[in-house]
PyMOL Python script that loads the backbone (N, CA, C, O; Angstrom):
from pymol import cmd

cmd.read_pdbstr("""\
ATOM      1  N   MET A   1      25.800 215.190  89.793  1.00  0.00           N
ATOM      2  CA  MET A   1      25.235 215.487  90.787  1.00  0.00           C
ATOM      3  C   MET A   1      25.737 215.616  92.085  1.00  0.00           C
ATOM      4  O   MET A   1      25.890 214.661  92.847  1.00  0.00           O
ATOM      5  N   ILE A   2      26.162 217.540  92.521  1.00  0.00           N
ATOM      6  CA  ILE A   2      27.083 217.632  92.821  1.00  0.00           C
ATOM      7  C   ILE A   2      26.544 216.927  94.891  1.00  0.00           C
ATOM      8  O   ILE A   2      26.887 216.085  95.721  1.00  0.00           O
ATOM      9  N   VAL A   3      26.410 217.077  94.863  1.00  0.00           N
ATOM     10  CA  VAL A   3      26.433 216.634  96.167  1.00  0.00           C
ATOM     11  C   VAL A   3      25.324 215.391  97.094  1.00  0.00           C
ATOM     12  O   VAL A   3      24.117 215.584  97.244  1.00  0.00           O
ATOM     13  N   ARG A   4      26.191 213.957  97.707  1.00  0.00           N
ATOM     14  CA  ARG A   4      25.330 212.446  98.058  1.00  0.00           C
ATOM     15  C   ARG A   4      25.043 212.449  99.261  1.00  0.00           C
ATOM     16  O   ARG A   4      25.997 213.198  99.474  1.00  0.00           O
ATOM     17  N   ASP A   5      24.618 212.311 100.252  1.00  0.00           N
ATOM     18  CA  ASP A   5      24.681 211.317 101.039  1.00  0.00           C
ATOM     19  C   ASP A   5      25.231 209.718 100.752  1.00  0.00           C
ATOM     20  O   ASP A   5      25.197 208.970  99.774  1.00  0.00           O
ATOM     21  N   SER A   6      25.729 209.620 102.079  1.00  0.00           N
ATOM     22  CA  SER A   6      26.728 208.282 101.977  1.00  0.00           C
ATOM     23  C   SER A   6      26.537 207.903 103.466  1.00  0.00           C
ATOM     24  O   SER A   6      25.943 208.609 104.281  1.00  0.00           O
ATOM     25  N   GLU A   7      27.073 206.780 103.708  1.00  0.00           N
ATOM     26  CA  GLU A   7      27.074 206.288 105.291  1.00  0.00           C
ATOM     27  C   GLU A   7      28.637 206.819 105.968  1.00  0.00           C
ATOM     28  O   GLU A   7      29.268 206.448 106.958  1.00  0.00           O
ATOM     29  N   ARG A   8      28.912 207.932 104.836  1.00  0.00           N
ATOM     30  CA  ARG A   8      30.315 208.131 105.824  1.00  0.00           C
ATOM     31  C   ARG A   8      30.319 209.763 105.702  1.00  0.00           C
ATOM     32  O   ARG A   8      31.070 210.668 106.064  1.00  0.00           O
ATOM     33  N   GLY A   9      29.360 209.678 105.159  1.00  0.00           N
ATOM     34  CA  GLY A   9      29.284 212.174 105.352  1.00  0.00           C
ATOM     35  C   GLY A   9      28.534 212.513 104.334  1.00  0.00           C
ATOM     36  O   GLY A   9      27.579 211.938 103.812  1.00  0.00           O
ATOM     37  N   ALA A  10      29.291 213.940 104.002  1.00  0.00           N
ATOM     38  CA  ALA A  10      28.396 213.923 102.015  1.00  0.00           C
ATOM     39  C   ALA A  10      29.419 214.063 101.712  1.00  0.00           C
ATOM     40  O   ALA A  10      30.387 214.507 102.329  1.00  0.00           O
ATOM     41  N   ILE A  11      29.237 213.466 100.115  1.00  0.00           N
ATOM     42  CA  ILE A  11      30.275 213.802  99.323  1.00  0.00           C
ATOM     43  C   ILE A  11      29.946 214.511  98.288  1.00  0.00           C
ATOM     44  O   ILE A  11      29.021 214.344  97.493  1.00  0.00           O
ATOM     45  N   LEU A  12      31.301 215.862  98.369  1.00  0.00           N
ATOM     46  CA  LEU A  12      30.920 216.792  97.287  1.00  0.00           C
ATOM     47  C   LEU A  12      31.946 216.758  96.031  1.00  0.00           C
ATOM     48  O   LEU A  12      33.058 216.271  96.235  1.00  0.00           O
ATOM     49  N   THR A  13      31.610 217.279  94.673  1.00  0.00           N
ATOM     50  CA  THR A  13      32.296 217.089  94.416  1.00  0.00           C
ATOM     51  C   THR A  13      32.600 218.695  93.617  1.00  0.00           C
ATOM     52  O   THR A  13      31.774 219.476  93.145  1.00  0.00           O
ATOM     53  N   VAL A  14      33.839 218.786  93.674  1.00  0.00           N
ATOM     54  CA  VAL A  14      34.428 220.876  93.126  1.00  0.00           C
ATOM     55  C   VAL A  14      34.118 221.105  92.392  1.00  0.00           C
ATOM     56  O   VAL A  14      32.892 220.999  92.346  1.00  0.00           O
ATOM     57  N   HIS A  15      34.931 221.734  90.839  1.00  0.00           N
ATOM     58  CA  HIS A  15      35.644 222.737  90.739  1.00  0.00           C
ATOM     59  C   HIS A  15      36.436 223.808  91.100  1.00  0.00           C
ATOM     60  O   HIS A  15      36.100 224.977  91.294  1.00  0.00           O
ATOM     61  N   VAL A  16      37.048 223.515  91.139  1.00  0.00           N
ATOM     62  CA  VAL A  16      38.318 224.520  92.073  1.00  0.00           C
ATOM     63  C   VAL A  16      39.519 225.550  90.566  1.00  0.00           C
ATOM     64  O   VAL A  16      39.955 225.568  89.415  1.00  0.00           O
ATOM     65  N   GLN A  17      39.470 225.915  91.320  1.00  0.00           N
ATOM     66  CA  GLN A  17      39.933 227.680  90.806  1.00  0.00           C
ATOM     67  C   GLN A  17      41.225 228.306  91.175  1.00  0.00           C
ATOM     68  O   GLN A  17      41.081 229.457  91.586  1.00  0.00           O
ATOM     69  N   PRO A  18      41.976 228.041  91.157  1.00  0.00           N
ATOM     70  CA  PRO A  18      43.498 228.259  92.295  1.00  0.00           C
ATOM     71  C   PRO A  18      43.665 230.210  91.774  1.00  0.00           C
ATOM     72  O   PRO A  18      43.212 231.104  91.060  1.00  0.00           O
ATOM     73  N   ASN A  19      44.315 229.978  92.437  1.00  0.00           N
ATOM     74  CA  ASN A  19      45.286 231.842  92.144  1.00  0.00           C
ATOM     75  C   ASN A  19      44.098 232.308  92.229  1.00  0.00           C
ATOM     76  O   ASN A  19      43.746 232.625  91.093  1.00  0.00           O
ATOM     77  N   ALA A  20      42.733 232.662  93.503  1.00  0.00           N
ATOM     78  CA  ALA A  20      42.193 233.438  92.675  1.00  0.00           C
ATOM     79  C   ALA A  20      42.314 234.720  93.907  1.00  0.00           C
ATOM     80  O   ALA A  20      42.579 234.421  95.071  1.00  0.00           O
ATOM     81  N   SER A  21      42.097 236.072  93.504  1.00  0.00           N
ATOM     82  CA  SER A  21      42.703 237.178  94.815  1.00  0.00           C
ATOM     83  C   SER A  21      41.734 236.521  95.898  1.00  0.00           C
ATOM     84  O   SER A  21      42.531 236.693  96.820  1.00  0.00           O
ATOM     85  N   ARG A  22      40.878 236.034  96.393  1.00  0.00           N
ATOM     86  CA  ARG A  22      40.030 235.501  97.262  1.00  0.00           C
ATOM     87  C   ARG A  22      38.964 233.976  97.273  1.00  0.00           C
ATOM     88  O   ARG A  22      38.595 233.390  96.255  1.00  0.00           O
ATOM     89  N   THR A  23      38.686 233.648  98.455  1.00  0.00           N
ATOM     90  CA  THR A  23      38.541 232.078  98.632  1.00  0.00           C
ATOM     91  C   THR A  23      37.483 232.178  98.635  1.00  0.00           C
ATOM     92  O   THR A  23      37.006 233.058  99.351  1.00  0.00           O
ATOM     93  N   GLU A  24      36.608 231.340  97.848  1.00  0.00           N
ATOM     94  CA  GLU A  24      35.201 231.814  97.933  1.00  0.00           C
ATOM     95  C   GLU A  24      34.379 230.825  96.846  1.00  0.00           C
ATOM     96  O   GLU A  24      34.986 230.186  95.986  1.00  0.00           O
ATOM     97  N   CYS A  25      32.894 230.786  97.001  1.00  0.00           N
ATOM     98  CA  CYS A  25      32.302 229.636  96.612  1.00  0.00           C
ATOM     99  C   CYS A  25      31.292 229.884  95.461  1.00  0.00           C
ATOM    100  O   CYS A  25      30.130 229.484  95.538  1.00  0.00           O
ATOM    101  N   VAL A  26      31.691 230.434  94.588  1.00  0.00           N
ATOM    102  CA  VAL A  26      30.771 231.385  93.111  1.00  0.00           C
ATOM    103  C   VAL A  26      29.532 230.318  92.055  1.00  0.00           C
ATOM    104  O   VAL A  26      29.083 230.525  90.927  1.00  0.00           O
ATOM    105  N   GLY A  27      29.264 229.008  93.180  1.00  0.00           N
ATOM    106  CA  GLY A  27      27.560 228.881  92.274  1.00  0.00           C
ATOM    107  C   GLY A  27      27.898 227.088  91.543  1.00  0.00           C
ATOM    108  O   GLY A  27      28.615 226.127  91.821  1.00  0.00           O
ATOM    109  N   VAL A  28      27.541 227.218  91.179  1.00  0.00           N
ATOM    110  CA  VAL A  28      27.032 225.629  90.061  1.00  0.00           C
ATOM    111  C   VAL A  28      28.276 225.790  89.100  1.00  0.00           C
ATOM    112  O   VAL A  28      28.805 226.900  89.029  1.00  0.00           O
ATOM    113  N   HIS A  29      28.759 224.756  88.373  1.00  0.00           N
ATOM    114  CA  HIS A  29      29.429 224.721  86.852  1.00  0.00           C
ATOM    115  C   HIS A  29      29.561 223.296  86.702  1.00  0.00           C
ATOM    116  O   HIS A  29      30.486 222.504  86.880  1.00  0.00           O
ATOM    117  N   GLY A  30      28.414 223.206  86.338  1.00  0.00           N
ATOM    118  CA  GLY A  30      28.458 222.148  85.300  1.00  0.00           C
ATOM    119  C   GLY A  30      27.444 221.135  86.454  1.00  0.00           C
ATOM    120  O   GLY A  30      26.386 221.594  86.884  1.00  0.00           O
ATOM    121  N   ASP A  31      28.016 219.513  86.922  1.00  0.00           N
ATOM    122  CA  ASP A  31      27.815 218.644  87.911  1.00  0.00           C
ATOM    123  C   ASP A  31      28.897 218.582  89.258  1.00  0.00           C
ATOM    124  O   ASP A  31      29.374 217.610  89.844  1.00  0.00           O
ATOM    125  N   ALA A  32      29.090 220.301  89.514  1.00  0.00           N
ATOM    126  CA  ALA A  32      29.845 220.685  90.383  1.00  0.00           C
ATOM    127  C   ALA A  32      29.743 221.928  91.092  1.00  0.00           C
ATOM    128  O   ALA A  32      28.934 222.814  90.815  1.00  0.00           O
ATOM    129  N   LEU A  33      30.568 221.965  91.993  1.00  0.00           N
ATOM    130  CA  LEU A  33      30.183 223.266  92.829  1.00  0.00           C
ATOM    131  C   LEU A  33      31.792 224.412  92.599  1.00  0.00           C
ATOM    132  O   LEU A  33      32.873 224.500  93.180  1.00  0.00           O
ATOM    133  N   LYS A  34      31.364 224.864  91.843  1.00  0.00           N
ATOM    134  CA  LYS A  34      33.043 225.706  91.882  1.00  0.00           C
ATOM    135  C   LYS A  34      33.442 226.898  93.111  1.00  0.00           C
ATOM    136  O   LYS A  34      32.725 227.525  93.891  1.00  0.00           O
ATOM    137  N   ILE A  35      35.099 226.881  92.855  1.00  0.00           N
ATOM    138  CA  ILE A  35      35.193 227.452  94.513  1.00  0.00           C
ATOM    139  C   ILE A  35      36.529 227.632  93.250  1.00  0.00           C
ATOM    140  O   ILE A  35      36.969 227.014  92.281  1.00  0.00           O
ATOM    141  N   ARG A  36      36.851 229.216  94.202  1.00  0.00           N
ATOM    142  CA  ARG A  36      37.785 229.621  93.552  1.00  0.00           C
ATOM    143  C   ARG A  36      39.024 229.919  94.847  1.00  0.00           C
ATOM    144  O   ARG A  36      38.881 229.388  95.948  1.00  0.00           O
ATOM    145  N   LEU A  37      40.050 230.694  94.585  1.00  0.00           N
ATOM    146  CA  LEU A  37      41.277 229.479  95.588  1.00  0.00           C
ATOM    147  C   LEU A  37      42.260 230.063  95.941  1.00  0.00           C
ATOM    148  O   LEU A  37      43.232 229.510  95.426  1.00  0.00           O
ATOM    149  N   ALA A  38      42.527 230.826  96.499  1.00  0.00           N
ATOM    150  CA  ALA A  38      43.791 232.395  97.393  1.00  0.00           C
ATOM    151  C   ALA A  38      44.663 231.329  96.685  1.00  0.00           C
ATOM    152  O   ALA A  38      45.459 231.936  95.969  1.00  0.00           O
ATOM    153  N   ALA A  39      44.812 230.223  96.605  1.00  0.00           N
ATOM    154  CA  ALA A  39      46.364 229.736  96.538  1.00  0.00           C
ATOM    155  C   ALA A  39      46.799 229.216  95.813  1.00  0.00           C
ATOM    156  O   ALA A  39      45.995 228.719  95.025  1.00  0.00           O
ATOM    157  N   HIS A  40      48.313 228.939  95.526  1.00  0.00           N
ATOM    158  CA  HIS A  40      48.875 228.196  94.327  1.00  0.00           C
ATOM    159  C   HIS A  40      48.667 226.490  94.174  1.00  0.00           C
ATOM    160  O   HIS A  40      48.766 225.736  95.142  1.00  0.00           O
ATOM    161  N   PRO A  41      48.301 225.939  92.511  1.00  0.00           N
ATOM    162  CA  PRO A  41      48.649 224.884  93.061  1.00  0.00           C
ATOM    163  C   PRO A  41      50.091 223.569  93.307  1.00  0.00           C
ATOM    164  O   PRO A  41      50.295 222.483  92.765  1.00  0.00           O
ATOM    165  N   VAL A  42      50.868 224.369  94.406  1.00  0.00           N
ATOM    166  CA  VAL A  42      51.823 223.996  94.083  1.00  0.00           C
ATOM    167  C   VAL A  42      52.449 223.419  95.570  1.00  0.00           C
ATOM    168  O   VAL A  42      52.544 224.161  96.548  1.00  0.00           O
ATOM    169  N   ASP A  43      52.894 221.859  95.589  1.00  0.00           N
ATOM    170  CA  ASP A  43      52.832 221.294  96.905  1.00  0.00           C
ATOM    171  C   ASP A  43      51.871 221.013  98.053  1.00  0.00           C
ATOM    172  O   ASP A  43      52.248 220.809  99.207  1.00  0.00           O
ATOM    173  N   GLY A  44      50.064 221.020  97.482  1.00  0.00           N
ATOM    174  CA  GLY A  44      49.077 220.754  98.062  1.00  0.00           C
ATOM    175  C   GLY A  44      48.252 221.641  98.755  1.00  0.00           C
ATOM    176  O   GLY A  44      47.119 221.450  99.197  1.00  0.00           O
ATOM    177  N   ALA A  45      49.532 223.443  98.827  1.00  0.00           N
ATOM    178  CA  ALA A  45      48.925 224.389  98.663  1.00  0.00           C
ATOM    179  C   ALA A  45      46.648 224.678  98.931  1.00  0.00           C
ATOM    180  O   ALA A  45      45.783 224.629  99.806  1.00  0.00           O
ATOM    181  N   ALA A  46      46.804 224.919  97.648  1.00  0.00           N
ATOM    182  CA  ALA A  46      45.492 224.510  96.763  1.00  0.00           C
ATOM    183  C   ALA A  46      45.009 223.980  97.610  1.00  0.00           C
ATOM    184  O   ALA A  46      44.850 224.593  98.666  1.00  0.00           O
ATOM    185  N   ASN A  47      44.516 222.419  97.462  1.00  0.00           N
ATOM    186  CA  ASN A  47      43.981 221.667  98.358  1.00  0.00           C
ATOM    187  C   ASN A  47      43.798 221.383  99.675  1.00  0.00           C
ATOM    188  O   ASN A  47      43.210 220.322  99.885  1.00  0.00           O
ATOM    189  N   ASP A  48      44.228 222.211 100.913  1.00  0.00           N
ATOM    190  CA  ASP A  48      44.915 222.455 101.640  1.00  0.00           C
ATOM    191  C   ASP A  48      43.491 223.522 102.017  1.00  0.00           C
ATOM    192  O   ASP A  48      42.416 223.461 102.614  1.00  0.00           O
ATOM    193  N   GLU A  49      44.304 224.479 101.238  1.00  0.00           N
ATOM    194  CA  GLU A  49      43.020 225.822 101.104  1.00  0.00           C
ATOM    195  C   GLU A  49      42.101 225.308 101.050  1.00  0.00           C
ATOM    196  O   GLU A  49      41.523 225.591 102.100  1.00  0.00           O
ATOM    197  N   LEU A  50      41.339 224.506 100.335  1.00  0.00           N
ATOM    198  CA  LEU A  50      39.958 224.075  99.892  1.00  0.00           C
ATOM    199  C   LEU A  50      39.895 223.535 101.282  1.00  0.00           C
ATOM    200  O   LEU A  50      39.183 224.169 102.061  1.00  0.00           O
ATOM    201  N   ILE A  51      40.538 222.433 101.752  1.00  0.00           N
ATOM    202  CA  ILE A  51      39.683 221.156 103.014  1.00  0.00           C
ATOM    203  C   ILE A  51      39.362 223.100 103.919  1.00  0.00           C
ATOM    204  O   ILE A  51      38.366 223.735 103.574  1.00  0.00           O
ATOM    205  N   ARG A  52      40.071 223.524 104.677  1.00  0.00           N
ATOM    206  CA  ARG A  52      40.423 224.900 105.463  1.00  0.00           C
ATOM    207  C   ARG A  52      38.415 225.482 104.743  1.00  0.00           C
ATOM    208  O   ARG A  52      37.324 225.094 105.161  1.00  0.00           O
ATOM    209  N   PHE A  53      38.592 226.032 104.113  1.00  0.00           N
ATOM    210  CA  PHE A  53      37.829 226.922 103.608  1.00  0.00           C
ATOM    211  C   PHE A  53      36.280 225.853 103.728  1.00  0.00           C
ATOM    212  O   PHE A  53      35.167 226.334 103.941  1.00  0.00           O
ATOM    213  N   VAL A  54      36.492 224.696 103.580  1.00  0.00           N
ATOM    214  CA  VAL A  54      34.700 223.913 103.333  1.00  0.00           C
ATOM    215  C   VAL A  54      34.922 223.756 104.804  1.00  0.00           C
ATOM    216  O   VAL A  54      33.825 223.413 105.245  1.00  0.00           O
ATOM    217  N   ALA A  55      35.881 223.841 105.908  1.00  0.00           N
ATOM    218  CA  ALA A  55      35.999 222.663 106.898  1.00  0.00           C
ATOM    219  C   ALA A  55      35.374 223.967 107.703  1.00  0.00           C
ATOM    220  O   ALA A  55      34.776 223.682 108.740  1.00  0.00           O
ATOM    221  N   GLU A  56      35.455 225.567 107.292  1.00  0.00           N
ATOM    222  CA  GLU A  56      35.347 226.130 107.762  1.00  0.00           C
ATOM    223  C   GLU A  56      33.459 227.112 107.821  1.00  0.00           C
ATOM    224  O   GLU A  56      32.606 227.581 108.576  1.00  0.00           O
ATOM    225  N   GLN A  57      33.851 226.857 106.302  1.00  0.00           N
ATOM    226  CA  GLN A  57      31.360 226.727 105.843  1.00  0.00           C
ATOM    227  C   GLN A  57      30.567 226.235 106.577  1.00  0.00           C
ATOM    228  O   GLN A  57      29.548 226.739 107.050  1.00  0.00           O
ATOM    229  N   CYS A  58      31.286 224.525 106.806  1.00  0.00           N
ATOM    230  CA  CYS A  58      30.466 223.443 107.329  1.00  0.00           C
ATOM    231  C   CYS A  58      30.675 223.917 108.906  1.00  0.00           C
ATOM    232  O   CYS A  58      30.195 223.255 109.826  1.00  0.00           O
ATOM    233  N   VAL A  59      31.140 224.655 109.040  1.00  0.00           N
ATOM    234  CA  VAL A  59      31.658 224.027 110.686  1.00  0.00           C
ATOM    235  C   VAL A  59      31.743 223.151 111.231  1.00  0.00           C
ATOM    236  O   VAL A  59      31.046 223.006 112.236  1.00  0.00           O
ATOM    237  N   VAL A  60      32.460 222.358 110.899  1.00  0.00           N
ATOM    238  CA  VAL A  60      33.347 221.262 111.001  1.00  0.00           C
ATOM    239  C   VAL A  60      34.528 221.115 111.402  1.00  0.00           C
ATOM    240  O   VAL A  60      35.029 222.055 110.784  1.00  0.00           O
ATOM    241  N   PRO A  61      35.583 220.547 112.103  1.00  0.00           N
ATOM    242  CA  PRO A  61      37.047 220.236 112.105  1.00  0.00           C
ATOM    243  C   PRO A  61      37.316 219.644 110.823  1.00  0.00           C
ATOM    244  O   PRO A  61      36.584 218.942 110.126  1.00  0.00           O
ATOM    245  N   ARG A  62      39.119 220.259 110.527  1.00  0.00           N
ATOM    246  CA  ARG A  62      39.041 220.008 108.982  1.00  0.00           C
ATOM    247  C   ARG A  62      39.534 218.213 108.824  1.00  0.00           C
ATOM    248  O   ARG A  62      39.627 217.423 107.885  1.00  0.00           O
ATOM    249  N   ALA A  63      39.769 218.158 110.359  1.00  0.00           N
ATOM    250  CA  ALA A  63      39.515 216.432 109.614  1.00  0.00           C
ATOM    251  C   ALA A  63      38.417 215.464 109.601  1.00  0.00           C
ATOM    252  O   ALA A  63      38.320 214.264 109.861  1.00  0.00           O
ATOM    253  N   ASN A  64      37.541 216.485 109.171  1.00  0.00           N
ATOM    254  CA  ASN A  64      35.910 216.354 108.823  1.00  0.00           C
ATOM    255  C   ASN A  64      36.110 216.238 107.463  1.00  0.00           C
ATOM    256  O   ASN A  64      35.413 215.478 106.791  1.00  0.00           O
ATOM    257  N   VAL A  65      37.114 217.007 106.922  1.00  0.00           N
ATOM    258  CA  VAL A  65      37.086 216.926 105.315  1.00  0.00           C
ATOM    259  C   VAL A  65      38.162 216.524 104.943  1.00  0.00           C
ATOM    260  O   VAL A  65      39.319 216.919 105.086  1.00  0.00           O
ATOM    261  N   GLN A  66      37.284 214.986 104.020  1.00  0.00           N
ATOM    262  CA  GLN A  66      39.007 214.743 103.540  1.00  0.00           C
ATOM    263  C   GLN A  66      38.550 214.001 101.961  1.00  0.00           C
ATOM    264  O   GLN A  66      37.698 213.193 101.590  1.00  0.00           O
ATOM    265  N   LEU A  67      39.830 214.925 101.216  1.00  0.00           N
ATOM    266  CA  LEU A  67      40.055 214.524  99.489  1.00  0.00           C
ATOM    267  C   LEU A  67      40.374 213.066  99.506  1.00  0.00           C
ATOM    268  O   LEU A  67      41.253 212.399 100.054  1.00  0.00           O
ATOM    269  N   GLN A  68      38.836 212.652  98.309  1.00  0.00           N
ATOM    270  CA  GLN A  68      38.837 211.208  97.939  1.00  0.00           C
ATOM    271  C   GLN A  68      39.751 210.953  96.875  1.00  0.00           C
ATOM    272  O   GLN A  68      40.603 210.075  96.736  1.00  0.00           O
ATOM    273  N   ALA A  69      39.233 212.341  95.827  1.00  0.00           N
ATOM    274  CA  ALA A  69      39.592 211.464  94.256  1.00  0.00           C
ATOM    275  C   ALA A  69      39.981 213.451  94.070  1.00  0.00           C
ATOM    276  O   ALA A  69      39.504 214.452  94.604  1.00  0.00           O
ATOM    277  N   GLY A  70      41.675 213.076  92.459  1.00  0.00           N
ATOM    278  CA  GLY A  70      41.720 214.690  92.056  1.00  0.00           C
ATOM    279  C   GLY A  70      42.701 215.203  92.836  1.00  0.00           C
ATOM    280  O   GLY A  70      42.670 216.434  92.848  1.00  0.00           O
ATOM    281  N   ALA A  71      43.719 214.632  93.613  1.00  0.00           N
ATOM    282  CA  ALA A  71      44.334 215.371  94.012  1.00  0.00           C
ATOM    283  C   ALA A  71      45.128 217.113  93.644  1.00  0.00           C
ATOM    284  O   ALA A  71      45.337 218.275  93.990  1.00  0.00           O
ATOM    285  N   GLU A  72      45.309 215.875  92.533  1.00  0.00           N
ATOM    286  CA  GLU A  72      45.894 217.313  91.292  1.00  0.00           C
ATOM    287  C   GLU A  72      45.790 217.656  89.661  1.00  0.00           C
ATOM    288  O   GLU A  72      46.437 217.744  88.617  1.00  0.00           O
ATOM    289  N   ALA A  73      44.369 217.790  90.310  1.00  0.00           N
ATOM    290  CA  ALA A  73      43.443 218.587  88.990  1.00  0.00           C
ATOM    291  C   ALA A  73      42.280 219.107  90.050  1.00  0.00           C
ATOM    292  O   ALA A  73      41.958 219.057  91.237  1.00  0.00           O
ATOM    293  N   ARG A  74      41.636 219.971  87.979  1.00  0.00           N
ATOM    294  CA  ARG A  74      40.771 220.799  89.044  1.00  0.00           C
ATOM    295  C   ARG A  74      39.271 220.202  89.676  1.00  0.00           C
ATOM    296  O   ARG A  74      38.432 220.883  90.265  1.00  0.00           O
ATOM    297  N   ARG A  75      39.205 218.955  89.420  1.00  0.00           N
ATOM    298  CA  ARG A  75      37.839 218.315  89.442  1.00  0.00           C
ATOM    299  C   ARG A  75      38.607 217.321  91.030  1.00  0.00           C
ATOM    300  O   ARG A  75      39.694 216.763  91.176  1.00  0.00           O
ATOM    301  N   LYS A  76      37.399 217.498  91.969  1.00  0.00           N
ATOM    302  CA  LYS A  76      37.840 216.753  93.667  1.00  0.00           C
ATOM    303  C   LYS A  76      36.887 216.466  93.581  1.00  0.00           C
ATOM    304  O   LYS A  76      36.012 216.970  92.877  1.00  0.00           O
ATOM    305  N   ARG A  77      36.775 214.971  94.760  1.00  0.00           N
ATOM    306  CA  ARG A  77      35.616 214.591  94.983  1.00  0.00           C
ATOM    307  C   ARG A  77      36.121 214.670  96.324  1.00  0.00           C
ATOM    308  O   ARG A  77      37.130 214.118  96.765  1.00  0.00           O
ATOM    309  N   LEU A  78      35.130 215.586  97.061  1.00  0.00           N
ATOM    310  CA  LEU A  78      35.097 215.378  98.824  1.00  0.00           C
ATOM    311  C   LEU A  78      34.325 214.883  99.912  1.00  0.00           C
ATOM    312  O   LEU A  78      33.203 215.336 100.135  1.00  0.00           O
ATOM    313  N   CYS A  79      34.944 213.803 100.750  1.00  0.00           N
ATOM    314  CA  CYS A  79      34.201 213.520 101.632  1.00  0.00           C
ATOM    315  C   CYS A  79      33.948 213.992 103.359  1.00  0.00           C
ATOM    316  O   CYS A  79      34.729 213.767 104.284  1.00  0.00           O
ATOM    317  N   VAL A  80      32.670 214.672 103.430  1.00  0.00           N
ATOM    318  CA  VAL A  80      32.591 215.946 104.436  1.00  0.00           C
ATOM    319  C   VAL A  80      31.538 215.399 105.728  1.00  0.00           C
ATOM    320  O   VAL A  80      30.326 215.613 105.718  1.00  0.00           O
ATOM    321  N   LYS A  81      32.216 214.703 106.758  1.00  0.00           N
ATOM    322  CA  LYS A  81      31.597 213.956 108.008  1.00  0.00           C
ATOM    323  C   LYS A  81      30.867 214.926 109.253  1.00  0.00           C
ATOM    324  O   LYS A  81      31.111 215.952 109.887  1.00  0.00           O
ATOM    325  N   GLY A  82      30.053 214.113 109.169  1.00  0.00           N
ATOM    326  CA  GLY A  82      29.200 214.989 110.377  1.00  0.00           C
ATOM    327  C   GLY A  82      27.958 215.899 109.989  1.00  0.00           C
ATOM    328  O   GLY A  82      27.074 216.360 110.711  1.00  0.00           O
ATOM    329  N   ILE A  83      28.175 216.016 108.564  1.00  0.00           N
ATOM    330  CA  ILE A  83      27.251 217.095 107.734  1.00  0.00           C
ATOM    331  C   ILE A  83      26.010 215.930 107.176  1.00  0.00           C
ATOM    332  O   ILE A  83      26.185 214.712 107.150  1.00  0.00           O
ATOM    333  N   THR A  84      24.959 216.527 106.823  1.00  0.00           N
ATOM    334  CA  THR A  84      24.092 216.160 105.838  1.00  0.00           C
ATOM    335  C   THR A  84      24.266 216.982 104.809  1.00  0.00           C
ATOM    336  O   THR A  84      24.808 218.079 104.943  1.00  0.00           O
ATOM    337  N   ALA A  85      23.778 216.483 103.568  1.00  0.00           N
ATOM    338  CA  ALA A  85      24.555 217.218 101.417  1.00  0.00           C
ATOM    339  C   ALA A  85      23.122 218.277 101.984  1.00  0.00           C
ATOM    340  O   ALA A  85      23.514 219.438 102.110  1.00  0.00           O
ATOM    341  N   GLN A  86      21.779 218.132 102.296  1.00  0.00           N
ATOM    342  CA  GLN A  86      21.052 219.131 102.238  1.00  0.00           C
ATOM    343  C   GLN A  86      21.660 221.199 102.761  1.00  0.00           C
ATOM    344  O   GLN A  86      21.593 222.297 102.207  1.00  0.00           O
ATOM    345  N   VAL A  87      22.242 220.597 104.230  1.00  0.00           N
ATOM    346  CA  VAL A  87      23.178 221.626 105.148  1.00  0.00           C
ATOM    347  C   VAL A  87      24.308 221.595 104.295  1.00  0.00           C
ATOM    348  O   VAL A  87      24.733 222.672 104.712  1.00  0.00           O
ATOM    349  N   LEU A  88      25.140 221.271 103.464  1.00  0.00           N
ATOM    350  CA  LEU A  88      26.246 221.292 103.214  1.00  0.00           C
ATOM    351  C   LEU A  88      26.530 222.818 101.904  1.00  0.00           C
ATOM    352  O   LEU A  88      27.138 223.864 101.673  1.00  0.00           O
ATOM    353  N   LEU A  89      25.263 221.574 101.305  1.00  0.00           N
ATOM    354  CA  LEU A  89      25.007 223.018 100.710  1.00  0.00           C
ATOM    355  C   LEU A  89      24.381 224.466 100.533  1.00  0.00           C
ATOM    356  O   LEU A  89      24.594 225.444  99.817  1.00  0.00           O
ATOM    357  N   ALA A  90      23.547 224.126 101.495  1.00  0.00           N
ATOM    358  CA  ALA A  90      23.014 226.124 102.137  1.00  0.00           C
ATOM    359  C   ALA A  90      24.102 226.342 102.495  1.00  0.00           C
ATOM    360  O   ALA A  90      24.537 227.430 102.118  1.00  0.00           O
ATOM    361  N   ARG A  91      25.045 225.480 103.351  1.00  0.00           N
ATOM    362  CA  ARG A  91      26.529 225.954 103.984  1.00  0.00           C
ATOM    363  C   ARG A  91      26.965 227.094 103.047  1.00  0.00           C
ATOM    364  O   ARG A  91      26.730 228.302 103.048  1.00  0.00           O
ATOM    365  N   LEU A  92      27.882 226.061 102.023  1.00  0.00           N
ATOM    366  CA  LEU A  92      28.672 226.195 100.834  1.00  0.00           C
ATOM    367  C   LEU A  92      28.297 227.542  99.803  1.00  0.00           C
ATOM    368  O   LEU A  92      29.024 228.525  99.660  1.00  0.00           O
ATOM    369  N   ILE A  93      26.676 227.263  98.981  1.00  0.00           N
ATOM    370  CA  ILE A  93      26.048 228.260  98.138  1.00  0.00           C
ATOM    371  C   ILE A  93      25.375 229.805  98.630  1.00  0.00           C
ATOM    372  O   ILE A  93      24.369 230.234  99.196  1.00  0.00           O
ATOM    373  N   PRO A  94      26.812 230.380  97.931  1.00  0.00           N
ATOM    374  CA  PRO A  94      26.335 232.162  98.683  1.00  0.00           C
ATOM    375  C   PRO A  94      25.108 231.823  98.575  1.00  0.00           C
ATOM    376  O   PRO A  94      24.554 230.961  97.893  1.00  0.00           O
ATOM    377  N   GLN A  95      24.585 232.871  99.593  1.00  0.00           N
ATOM    378  CA  GLN A  95      22.982 233.759  99.358  1.00  0.00           C
ATOM    379  C   GLN A  95      23.464 235.232  98.875  1.00  0.00           C
ATOM    380  O   GLN A  95      24.428 235.973  99.068  1.00  0.00           O
ATOM    381  N   ASP A  96      22.041 235.239  98.009  1.00  0.00           N
ATOM    382  CA  ASP A  96      22.542 236.884  97.505  1.00  0.00           C
ATOM    383  C   ASP A  96      21.070 238.042  97.966  1.00  0.00           C
ATOM    384  O   ASP A  96      21.137 239.249  97.730  1.00  0.00           O
TER     385      ASP A  96
END
""", "prot")
cmd.dss("prot")
cmd.show_as("cartoon", "prot")
cmd.util.cbc("prot")
cmd.orient("prot")
């Protein structure tokens, strides 16, 4: 499941691709949302860029986006407070 609601907010599973030319969501990758990050995976830069991107796209403060698992992996789990799973997906998945 890519995203689900919980009592603390929406729980999102992402697959990240660091070192991209720009930060963007490119769609579904298995059971995760694939996000390309314009940051290197050094000293937490890619995680910071992921949190910034998700917060900006979902129109929530950065403090509402917390990395729950996968700090040093491509596959990560985020908790986004103040938003439902349905709204989160609508704001992150690119519309053609």
